[in-house]
GUGU-374679 format. One record per residue: residue in one letter; x negated, y, z of N, C-alpha, C in turn. Coordinates in steps of 0.02 Angstrom, whole numbers, plus 32768, in hexadecimal, padded with zeros to 4 digits. Atoms other than C-alpha are relative to their C-alpha. Example, Ala and Ser with C-alpha at 12.3 -4.5 7.8 and 13.67 -1.06 7.14 Angstrom:
<rs>
[r 'A',[7FD3,7FC5,8000],[7D99,7F1F,8186],[7FD3,803C,8000]],
[r 'S',[802A,7FC5,7FFD],[7D54,7FCB,8165],[8027,8037,8025]],
</rs>
This chain:
<rs>
[r 'X',[7FF3,8019,7FBD],[3F2C,B569,8349],[8004,7FB4,7FFE]],
[r 'X',[8001,8049,7FFC],[3F07,B4B5,8374],[802B,7FE8,803A]],
[r 'X',[7FD7,8021,7FCC],[3F81,B44C,83D2],[7FD2,7FD1,8026]],
[r 'X',[802F,8029,7FD8],[3F2E,B3ED,8461],[8000,7FB7,7FEA]],
[r 'X',[7FFD,8045,8016],[3F6A,B344,841B],[7FD5,7FF3,7FC2]],
[r 'X',[802A,8009,803C],[3F08,B362,837B],[7FB7,7FF3,8012]],
[r 'X',[8045,800A,7FEA],[3E66,B359,83E0],[7FF5,7FBC,8021]],
[r 'X',[8005,8042,7FE0],[3E8A,B2AA,8425],[7FF1,7FCC,7FCB]],
[r 'X',[8010,8034,8031],[3E3A,B216,83CC],[802F,7FC4,800A]],
[r 'X',[7FD2,8039,8000],[3E91,B16F,83AA],[7FFE,7FD8,8041]],
[r 'X',[8004,8027,7FC2],[3E51,B115,8446],[8021,8025,8039]],
[r 'X',[7FDF,7FD9,7FCB],[3E90,B1A3,84B3],[804C,7FFB,7FF8]],
[r 'X',[7FB8,800A,800C],[3F3C,B194,8460],[8016,7FBC,801C]],
[r 'X',[7FF0,8043,7FE9],[3F3A,B0DA,8486],[8003,7FFE,804C]],
[r 'X',[8000,7FFE,7FB8],[3F0C,B0F8,853B],[803C,8026,801C]],
[r 'X',[7FC6,7FD9,7FEB],[3F93,B17D,854C],[8040,7FD6,7FF9]],
[r 'X',[7FC5,802A,800C],[4014,B105,8502],[8006,7FC9,8034]],
[r 'X',[8000,8035,7FCE],[3FE3,B077,8576],[8013,801C,8045]],
[r 'X',[7FF0,7FE0,7FBF],[3FEA,B0EC,860C],[804A,8010,8005]],
[r 'X',[7FB9,7FEF,7FFF],[4098,B12A,85DD],[802C,7FC3,8005]],
[r 'X',[7FD9,803E,7FFE],[40D9,B079,85C1],[7FFE,7FE2,8047]],
[r 'X',[8008,801E,7FBE],[4094,B039,8666],[8022,8028,8037]],
[r 'X',[7FDF,7FD7,7FCC],[40D4,B0CB,86CD],[804B,7FFF,7FF8]],
[r 'X',[7FB7,8003,800B],[4180,B0B7,867F],[801E,7FBC,800F]],
[r 'X',[7FE6,8043,7FF2],[418F,AFFD,86A8],[8018,7FFC,8048]],
[r 'X',[7FE4,800B,7FBD],[41FC,AFCF,873B],[7FE0,7FC1,801D]],
[r 'X',[801F,8039,7FDF],[41A6,AF5D,87B6],[8036,7FCD,8011]],
[r 'X',[7FD0,8035,7FF1],[4200,AEB6,87C2],[7FFA,7FEC,8049]],
[r 'X',[8000,8018,7FBB],[4235,AE80,886F],[7FF0,7FB6,7FFF]],
[r 'X',[8012,8047,7FFB],[41EE,ADD9,88A5],[803F,7FD7,800D]],
[r 'X',[7FC8,802D,7FF6],[426D,AD4E,8896],[7FEE,7FCE,8036]],
[r 'X',[8010,8031,7FCD],[427B,ACDB,892C],[7FF3,7FBC,7FE0]],
[r 'X',[8011,8042,801B],[422D,AC32,890D],[8036,7FCD,8014]],
[r 'X',[7FCC,8032,7FF4],[42AF,ABA9,88FC],[7FE1,7FBF,8019]],
[r 'X',[8019,8041,7FEA],[429B,AB02,8954],[7FFE,7FD0,7FC5]],
[r 'X',[8007,8031,8036],[426B,AA6C,88E9],[8044,7FE3,7FEB]],
[r 'X',[7FBD,801A,8011],[4320,AA30,88F2],[8026,802D,7FD1]],
[r 'X',[7FDE,7FD1,802C],[4351,AAC9,888E],[7FCF,801C,7FCC]],
[r 'X',[8034,7FEA,802E],[42BF,AAD1,8815],[801D,8021,7FC1]],
[r 'X',[7FE0,7FE2,803B],[4337,AAFC,8786],[8031,8037,8012]],
[r 'X',[7FD2,7FCD,7FE9],[4398,AB79,87EE],[8041,7FE3,801B]],
[r 'X',[7FC0,8015,7FE5],[4441,AB71,8841],[8037,800E,7FCC]],
[r 'X',[7FCC,7FF6,8032],[44DD,AB5D,87D5],[8035,8034,8012]],
[r 'X',[7FCE,7FCE,7FEE],[4543,ABDD,8836],[7FE3,802F,8035]],
[r 'X',[8014,7FD1,7FCC],[4533,AC72,88A8],[8016,7FE4,8043]],
[r 'X',[7FF0,801B,7FBE],[452A,AC27,8955],[7FDA,8028,8034]],
[r 'X',[801D,7FD7,7FCC],[4503,AC7E,89F8],[7FE7,7FD3,8039]],
[r 'X',[801A,8024,7FC6],[4496,AC3E,8A86],[8022,8017,8041]],
[r 'X',[7FDE,7FE5,7FC6],[44FB,ACA8,8AFE],[804A,7FF1,7FF9]],
[r 'X',[7FB9,8012,8004],[45A7,AC65,8B24],[802B,803E,800B]],
[r 'X',[7FD1,7FC8,7FFD],[462D,ACE7,8B03],[8044,7FE5,7FEC]],
[r 'X',[7FBE,801D,800F],[46E4,ACB6,8B0B],[801D,801B,7FBF]],
[r 'X',[7FE6,7FE4,803E],[4705,AD29,8A76],[7FE5,7FDB,7FC3]],
[r 'X',[801E,8025,8038],[4691,ACC2,8A07],[7FF2,7FB8,8016]],
[r 'X',[800B,8042,7FE4],[46A2,AC1D,8A64],[7FFE,7FC9,7FCC]],
[r 'X',[8000,8033,8033],[46B6,ABC2,89C0],[7FBA,7FF6,7FE0]],
[r 'X',[8043,8006,801E],[45FC,ABD8,8998],[7FCA,8007,8035]],
[r 'X',[8032,7FFE,7FCC],[4590,ABB1,8A2E],[7FC5,7FD3,7FEE]],
[r 'X',[803B,8025,8015],[44DE,AB7B,8A04],[7FE3,7FD9,803B]],
[r 'X',[801F,802C,7FCE],[449A,AAE7,8A68],[7FBF,7FE6,7FE1]],
[r 'X',[8040,8017,8019],[43E1,AAC4,8A50],[7FE0,7FD1,8034]],
[r 'X',[8022,8032,7FD8],[4393,AA27,8A97],[7FC1,7FEB,7FDA]],
[r 'X',[803A,8019,8025],[42E9,A9DD,8A6D],[8014,7FCA,7FCD]],
[r 'X',[7FEC,8038,802B],[4346,A94B,8A1D],[802E,8015,7FC6]],
[r 'X',[7FD1,7FE9,8033],[43C6,A9AF,89B7],[8016,8047,800F]],
[r 'X',[7FDE,7FC0,7FF7],[441C,AA56,899D],[8047,7FF6,7FE6]],
[r 'X',[7FBB,8004,8019],[44D7,AA6C,8988],[8025,8041,8010]],
[r 'X',[7FD5,7FC6,7FF6],[455F,AAEF,8980],[8041,7FE5,801D]],
[r 'X',[7FC5,801B,7FDE],[45E9,AACC,89FD],[8039,8032,7FFE]],
[r 'X',[7FC4,7FD7,8002],[469A,AB0D,89EC],[802A,7FF3,803E]],
[r 'X',[7FD6,8007,7FC4],[46F5,AB2C,8A90],[8048,7FF1,7FEF]],
[r 'X',[7FB9,800D,8010],[47A3,AB37,8A41],[800C,7FBB,7FE3]],
[r 'X',[7FF8,8042,801E],[4787,AA95,89E0],[7FE7,7FC8,802E]],
[r 'X',[801F,8030,7FD2],[472C,AA40,8A71],[7FD7,7FCC,7FDA]],
[r 'X',[802B,802C,8029],[46B2,A9F8,89F2],[7FCB,802A,7FDD]],
[r 'X',[8034,7FDE,8026],[4614,AA22,8995],[8017,800C,7FB8]],
[r 'X',[7FF0,7FF0,8046],[4629,AA77,88EC],[7FCB,7FE2,7FD2]],
[r 'X',[8036,801F,8026],[4580,AA37,88B0],[7FC8,7FED,8031]],
[r 'X',[803C,8014,7FDA],[44E3,A9E3,88F0],[7FC6,7FFB,7FCF]],
[r 'X',[803C,8001,802A],[4432,A9EB,88AF],[7FC8,7FE0,8029]],
[r 'X',[8039,801E,7FDE],[439B,A980,88DB],[7FCC,7FED,7FCD]],
[r 'X',[8038,8012,802A],[42F2,A958,8895],[7FEC,7FB9,8012]],
[r 'X',[8013,8046,7FF3],[42BF,A8A2,8883],[7FBB,7FF3,7FE3]],
[r 'X',[8043,8014,8017],[420C,A868,8879],[7FED,7FC0,8024]],
[r 'X',[8014,8041,7FE6],[41B1,A7C8,88A1],[7FF7,8000,804C]],
[r 'X',[800C,7FFC,7FB8],[4182,A803,8950],[8040,8003,8029]],
[r 'X',[7FC0,8000,7FDC],[423C,A811,897D],[801A,7FB9,800C]],
[r 'X',[7FE9,8045,7FFC],[424F,A755,896B],[7FD0,7FD7,802B]],
[r 'X',[8028,802A,7FD4],[4214,A6D5,89E9],[8029,7FC5,8017]],
[r 'X',[7FE0,803B,7FE5],[4251,A64A,8A59],[802E,800F,803B]],
[r 'X',[7FD3,7FEF,7FC8],[42BE,A6A8,8AD6],[8043,7FDD,7FF7]],
[r 'X',[7FBF,8022,8000],[435C,A64A,8B04],[8038,8034,7FFF]],
[r 'X',[7FC5,7FD5,8003],[4404,A699,8ADC],[801B,800C,8046]],
[r 'X',[7FEE,7FED,7FBC],[443B,A6F6,8B79],[804A,7FF6,8010]],
[r 'X',[7FB7,8008,7FF6],[44FA,A6F1,8B63],[801B,8023,803E]],
[r 'X',[7FE9,7FDA,7FC6],[4511,A774,8BEA],[801C,8043,7FE7]],
[r 'X',[7FDF,7FC3,8017],[458E,A7F3,8BA8],[800D,802C,803C]],
[r 'X',[7FF8,7FD2,7FC7],[4590,A88C,8C17],[8001,8048,7FE9]],
[r 'X',[7FFF,7FB8,800D],[45A6,A947,8C22],[7FB9,801A,7FFA]],
[r 'X',[8040,7FDE,8006],[4517,A9B9,8BF2],[7FF9,802D,803D]],
[r 'X',[8006,7FD7,7FC4],[44D9,AA03,8C97],[7FEF,8049,7FF1]],
[r 'X',[8011,7FBB,8013],[449E,AA9F,8C39],[803B,8024,7FDE]],
[r 'X',[7FC7,7FE1,8024],[4548,AABF,8BE6],[801F,8037,802B]],
[r 'X',[7FE1,7FC7,7FDD],[458F,AB68,8C15],[8044,8010,7FE3]],
[r 'X',[7FC1,7FF6,8024],[4630,AB51,8BB4],[802D,7FC4,800B]],
[r 'X',[7FCF,8037,7FFB],[46CE,AAE9,8BB8],[7FEF,7FCC,7FCC]],
[r 'X',[8015,8036,802C],[46AD,AA41,8B6C],[802C,7FC2,800C]],
[r 'X',[7FDA,803E,7FF9],[4705,A99C,8B4C],[7FDC,7FD4,8034]],
[r 'X',[801D,802C,7FCD],[46E9,A91B,8BD6],[7FF9,7FB9,7FE4]],
[r 'X',[800A,8043,801A],[46A7,A86A,8BB8],[803E,7FD4,7FFF]],
[r 'X',[7FC4,8029,7FFC],[474C,A81B,8BEE],[8039,8018,7FD4]],
[r 'X',[7FCB,7FE5,802C],[47B2,A889,8B77],[800D,7FD3,7FC4]],
[r 'X',[7FF8,802C,803A],[4799,A803,8AF1],[8027,7FC0,8012]],
[r 'X',[7FE0,803E,7FE9],[47E5,A776,8B5A],[8049,7FFD,7FE9]],
[r 'X',[7FBB,800C,8015],[4885,A72F,8B0E],[8016,8026,7FC2]],
[r 'X',[7FEE,7FD8,803B],[487F,A79E,8A72],[7FFC,7FD8,7FC0]],
[r 'X',[800B,8026,803E],[484D,A717,89F6],[7FC1,8016,7FDC]],
[r 'X',[803D,7FE8,801E],[47AF,A778,89CE],[7FC4,7FEB,802A]],
[r 'X',[803F,800D,7FDE],[46FB,A750,89F8],[7FDE,8042,8012]],
[r 'X',[802D,7FC8,7FF2],[467E,A7C7,8A47],[7FC6,7FF8,7FCF]],
[r 'X',[8033,8006,8035],[4613,A7DF,89AC],[7FCA,8035,8006]],
[r 'X',[8039,7FD2,7FFD],[4566,A82D,89AA],[7FFC,802B,7FC2]],
[r 'X',[8012,7FD6,8039],[453B,A8C0,893C],[7FB7,7FF3,7FEF]],
[r 'X',[8046,8016,8007],[447F,A8AB,8954],[8000,7FB9,801B]],
[r 'X',[7FF9,8046,7FEC],[447A,A7EC,8958],[7FCF,7FEB,8037]],
[r 'X',[8029,801D,7FCC],[4438,A78F,89EE],[7FC3,7FDC,7FE1]],
[r 'X',[8036,8025,8021],[43D0,A725,8976],[7FC9,802C,7FE3]],
[r 'X',[8033,7FD2,8019],[4374,A7C0,8939],[7FD4,801B,8038]],
[r 'X',[8025,7FE7,7FC6],[4332,A7E3,89E9],[7FEE,7FC6,802E]],
[r 'X',[8014,803A,7FD9],[42DF,A744,8A28],[7FB7,8004,8016]],
[r 'X',[8046,7FF9,7FEC],[4231,A78A,8A4D],[7FF8,7FFB,804C]],
[r 'X',[8002,8005,7FB7],[425C,A792,8B07],[8048,7FFA,801A]],
[r 'X',[7FBD,8005,7FE3],[42ED,A76F,8B7C],[801F,8045,8009]],
[r 'X',[7FE6,7FBC,7FF8],[42FD,A82A,8B9D],[801B,801B,7FBE]],
[r 'X',[7FE8,7FE8,8041],[430C,A851,8AE3],[8040,7FDD,7FEC]],
[r 'X',[7FC3,8024,8011],[438D,A7C8,8ACA],[803A,8016,802D]],
[r 'X',[7FCD,7FEA,7FD1],[43EC,A7FF,8B65],[801F,8043,7FEC]],
[r 'X',[7FE7,7FBE,8014],[43FB,A8B1,8B21],[8036,7FFB,7FCA]],
[r 'X',[7FCD,8007,8035],[4463,A870,8A8F],[8044,7FED,801D]],
[r 'X',[7FC1,8012,7FE0],[44E9,A839,8B0C],[8020,803A,8026]],
[r 'X',[7FDF,7FC5,7FE4],[450B,A8E9,8B49],[803F,800D,7FD7]],
[r 'X',[7FBE,7FFE,8021],[45C2,A908,8B20],[8004,8036,7FCA]],
[r 'X',[7FFD,7FCF,8036],[459E,A9A2,8AB5],[7FE4,7FE5,7FBF]],
[r 'X',[8019,8022,803C],[4547,A92B,8A3A],[8030,7FC9,7FE9]],
[r 'X',[7FCF,8036,800E],[45E2,A8BC,8A34],[803F,801F,7FE2]],
[r 'X',[7FC2,7FEA,801F],[467C,A8CE,89C7],[802D,7FC3,7FF6]],
[r 'X',[7FD1,8038,800B],[4719,A864,89B3],[7FF6,7FE5,7FB9]],
[r 'X',[8009,8020,8041],[46FA,A7E8,8926],[802B,7FC2,7FFB]],
[r 'X',[7FDA,803D,800E],[4761,A761,88D7],[7FD3,7FC4,800C]],
[r 'X',[8029,803B,7FF5],[4723,A6B6,8911],[7FE6,7FE1,7FBF]],
[r 'X',[8015,801E,8040],[471C,A67C,885B],[7FC4,8024,7FE2]],
[r 'X',[803B,7FDB,8018],[469B,A704,8838],[7FC7,7FFD,8032]],
[r 'X',[8033,7FFD,7FCD],[463F,A708,88DD],[7FDB,7FBE,800B]],
[r 'X',[801F,8041,7FF0],[461C,A64E,88EF],[7FDD,7FE0,7FC5]],
[r 'X',[8021,801B,803B],[45D5,A635,8841],[7FBA,801C,7FFD]],
[r 'X',[8046,7FEA,8006],[4519,A63C,882D],[7FED,8004,7FB7]],
</rs>
């Protein structure tokens, strides 16, 4: 009595093996493409949807930068931006600190720094976004600002 596998030649074994391997592989789900500002990934789990339960990790994505904003701390936990030659130009510093009109969460206000002894310091620097007035202006949104010691903030 011959077993059916004894009648299969080597190339048929190879084909059978490849078929079994391929049918057993789990298809990978496509990963969402990250913006250029996060080319190396994000350093923490942040959500694009504001939820008061996870308010300490709200993802803010702008063309000029990405950051993770913490509602309880009223400050960004981290900021990430990509810098290339085309980001630099002759745009004048805007110096217009203001609320982010797209913010859907509680945020520090521009005047909250007044009288504290701290400067309004940029996370993504104004000087890194001089290709246009709009790009420079985006760095003055208050979610890109954090309290900084004047001795650190005013040194170039």
